[in-house]
N, C-alpha and C positions, 0 to 999 in steps of 0.2 A: 284481877291476882292481886296480892299483898307481898312485898318481899322485904325479909329482914334486911337489917343495917349490910350485916355482913355479905348477904348475895348481889345489894345494889351495888358495893364498893368490888364487890368482883367482876361485875359487869361494864361496870364504866371505868374501872383501872384505878378507881380512887381507894386512899383509904379509908377504915373506917373510921381512925382519928380523924381523919378530913372532915366527914359526912359529921361526925358529932361537932367538930368547932362549926360549921356550916348550921346545924340545928343551935348552939350553943348563940351567935350571933343575930339567930331570926332569918338568914338567908337561905334555907333549907329546912322544913319544919315539917317532921313525920305526917303523916293526915291520919294517924292511927297509932295507936298501942294495943301489944297484946295482952291478955291477963294478966301474964306475968312481968308486965311493962315494957318490951322489948318494942321498939320503935319498926313501924308499919311503913312502906314506903306506897302509894299506889299511883297510876300510872299518869297521871297530872302531877304528880311531884318528880317522877320521872323526866318526863318531858321538860319542867324547871329544872333540873339537875342540865342536864343536854344543853339548856340554853346558858347556864351558867359556865358551863366547860367552854359554850364557843367564845362568850365574852372574855374569858379568863385568856386566850388564846391571840385578844389583843392586848394581853398585856397591862387589861385595868384592875386596880387595885380592887378589893373584894366591897369597898365603899359605894364604888361607881357602878359597879355589876347589881347592887342591889337596887341604887338609883332608876339605874336603866328600866330592870324587870318592872317597877313599876309605873314607869315612865311611859313616854313615847318616843317614836321616829326623831323627833325634833331632839331630843334631847341626846339620844343616839348619833347624829349628825354632829353636835357641839363637842361631843367627846373625841368621836372620832377628828376633827379638826385639830383636836388638841394635839392627839397622839402623832399625827401628821408631824405638826407643828418641831414637837417633843424629837420626834425621829429626823427631821431633817437636821435639827438643830445637833445631832449625834454624827449625822453624815458630815455635815461641816467640820465639827471636831476631830472627827476620824480622819479627814481631808487633811485639816492642818499640821496633826499629828505626821502621819505620810509624809508630808512634805519635810516636814521637819527631820526625819529618821534619812530621807534620800538627799537631804544636805548635808547630814552627819555624815554618812555614808561616801559622798563622793568627796567628804573632806577628809577621811580617813585615806580613801584612794590615793588622792592628790599628795599625801605624806607620809612619809618614809615612817616617821616618827612625829607622830601630830602629841602637842601639847595640851595638857591636862586642862590648861587655864584658859587655850584658844577655845576647847570644845565648849568649856563652860559659860567663856564670855558669849561665842556663839548662841547657847541655847537663851541665856538672858537677855541679849538683843532680839530673838525672837519671841521673849514672851513681854518685852515691852513693846514692840513691832503691832501686836495682838490688840492692845488697847488702840491705837491712832491707824491701823489701814485694814480695811477689809481684806477676807480670806483673799478674793480677786486683785485686789492691789500688793498683797503679799507676795503672789504669784508671779507676778511682775517683774518685782525687785530681788525674788529671791536669789537668785545666781547671782547680781551684785552684792550681797549681802555678805559673801564670803570670799569678794574678789575686793576687800578692802585696804589690802596692804599699801598700794602707792596713796592713799588719801590718810591713811595711817602716817605714813609717812609727813605726809604736807602738815598736819596737825601737829605733830612732834617739832617739824620747822618753823610753824606760825608758833608754836608757845615761846619758842627760843626768841623768836622777834620779841614778841612781845614782854618777856623777860627782862631784853635789853633795853625796851623803850624806841623800839624801832617805827617812825612814823609810817601809816599807811599808804602814804603818798614817795615812799621811800623805794627807790628802786628795787630793791630785793625784796620789798613785801610786793608789788606789785607784779613780780615775777613769777608768784603763786596766783595772781587772780586766776587765768584761763585754766590751768590744770585743774584747780579749785571746783571751779565753777562747771567745768566738762565731769570730771569724774564725779561729783557729787549727782548731777544730774544722770549719769548714767547707771548711779546705785540705784536711783528711782524711775530707772526705766524710759529716760527720756520724758515724762510728764510731771509737766509744773505742781501741779496740783498735789502731787505726791512731796515735792521740794519744800513746801508750804507744810504737810503735815509736819514733815521730817525738821523742819526749823521749830516747828513747838514744839515737837517728841524732844531736842535738845536742850530747849530751853525751859522745858516744865518737871524734867523726869531727870531727879538726881544721880539715879543708877546710869543711865544713858551716860550722862558727864563724867561719871568714874568709868566706866567701859570705856568710853572712845576719845575723851577728853574736849570734846566740842561741849563746851557751855554758853550762855549768854554773852560773855566777854568777850570769848573768841570771834563769835557767830558776829557780834558788832564789829570787831576788829576787822573782819574778814568782807563784812559789808564796807565798812568805809575802803576798804583796799581795794576791792571789786569795781569800786564807783570813783575813786584816782585810776583806776586802769581804764575805764572809759573814757574820763575825762581826758586822758592823755594822748588816747589815739584821735578825737574831736580836737585837741591841740594842733594835732601834725596838720589836721586840715584845714581846720579853720583859724586859726592863731592865737596865741596866747591873748590879745586883746578882746576878741570876741567872747573865748570862752571866760575870763575873769567877768563880764559882766552876768553870766549865765550859773555861774559855779554856785550860789547860793540857792538858788531855785534847782536848780539839778538835783545835789542834794538832797534839800527838802522833799522833793518827792520821788525819789531815787525807789525808797519801798515800795510805792504804789506800781510799780511797774510788773513785780512779780505777780499779784493780784491780778493784775489784767491777764496775765501769760495766763494764768489759773482759769481764770473765767472765761479766756478764748478756746482753750482745750475743749472744757465743760460745755460750751457749745457747739465747736465743731463733732464732736460724739453725740450730740443731740440730734446732730443733721440739719443744723442751721444752716439756712441759705442765706448768701450775699443782700439780698432782698429781703430777707423775715425779720420785722419787729424788732425782735430780740437782737440780731446781731448789728441792725440799724443804731439803735439803741445804744449799742456795745463802742462803735465809731464813733458815735457822738464824744462819750465820756472819753475816747482814746484822744479824739483832736483837742480835747479842751484841755488832756493831762499835756500832750506836746506844745501847745499853746502857751501854758503855764511854765512851761522854760522855756523856751524858745521863741514864744509871740506867735505872730501869727503870718508873717511874711512867705509868700509861698514860695520864691526864690530858696531861701534857707532852708522849708523845707526839703527841697529838691536834693540840695545840696547833701542834707541829714540822709537821706533815703538812698545815695549814691553812695556815700560813706559806709553805709549798713551794708550795700552788695560788695562793696570790696574790700571790706574789713571782717574777715569772720569773726576774728575774737568780740566783735563789740555784741554778737548774741549767742556768746558762748554759755553756755548755763541755762538760756531761756526757756528751752524747748520751743522758741519761736521757729522754726524752719520747715521747707517743704509744702505738703499740704495746708497747714495752718497757717504758714505767713501768706500764701496763695489766698485762703480765704478771706484772712485780713483785709488784703489789697484787695480784694474783689470788691467787698464790705464798701473800704473807703470810696473806691470808685464809685461805685452806685450811690454813695452818699452826696458826692461830690456831683453828680450828669443830675441827682436831682431837686441841686439848689439852683443853678444855673437856669 
């Protein structure tokens, strides 16, 4: 039985115009024509049309539908894989948008008269975060991103100190070190890896610098302040003479510790055990870094560890505490036992 184009359109729910288009591009050509020139479709044409409709329900463009109809199952597999990947990307984007809207809704509920500029700044920072943080990382730090008033106040104070030329080892500068470190880490969900990413964002993105006031100059200043703050704690326990001998080495290697902290967090999340090769290698480099500053005297090392245990400010903002600190300690102990 042959069907005219109007009858086929009626049975399939398509328009005559669509069937004419399929004919024009070679996707579905009628097998015959009447003496008057009308398109006539037989059973095989109808079967092909149903296949076309099935593939179109996968949201495939007509060019890919034509390719699949002339190809094989392997072509279909690759196309489906591409479609799944695209859908997963859309789902991630939709989830990220939902999270942003939830954050903004919370901000609206918490403030009786929210400032438009604050809303826009929040949106701008979220857009910048997307360039540096994964969706999972952004989810962890989302709450902190909207609780930045204290940190913003510290930034304003630091700016004023820098304007006045206050040196990093001045008491009023060092008084900002611990709250700066703690709030920064809280903002990053307690993850030292995110601290490194945040540092890179503020060093590389003029937009973030304008929005937060945190730029390379301020980061360098606060790095020096935090180093001087920790040196002041060591001085209370070890004395000026000892600290004066290690001061240059301490400052020279100070920036290496955050990288070590981030690596330790990564190893822990990957399930490294104290005796695993990767953690043992990490512990060797940890000891080498320690010795580069403090030397190899075991008694001094014991004193340093005691200072860390009794002075909470020493590890403020590092993200090294609890389970992570225990893992590092166990790894160091295992390394020493194997050396003895």
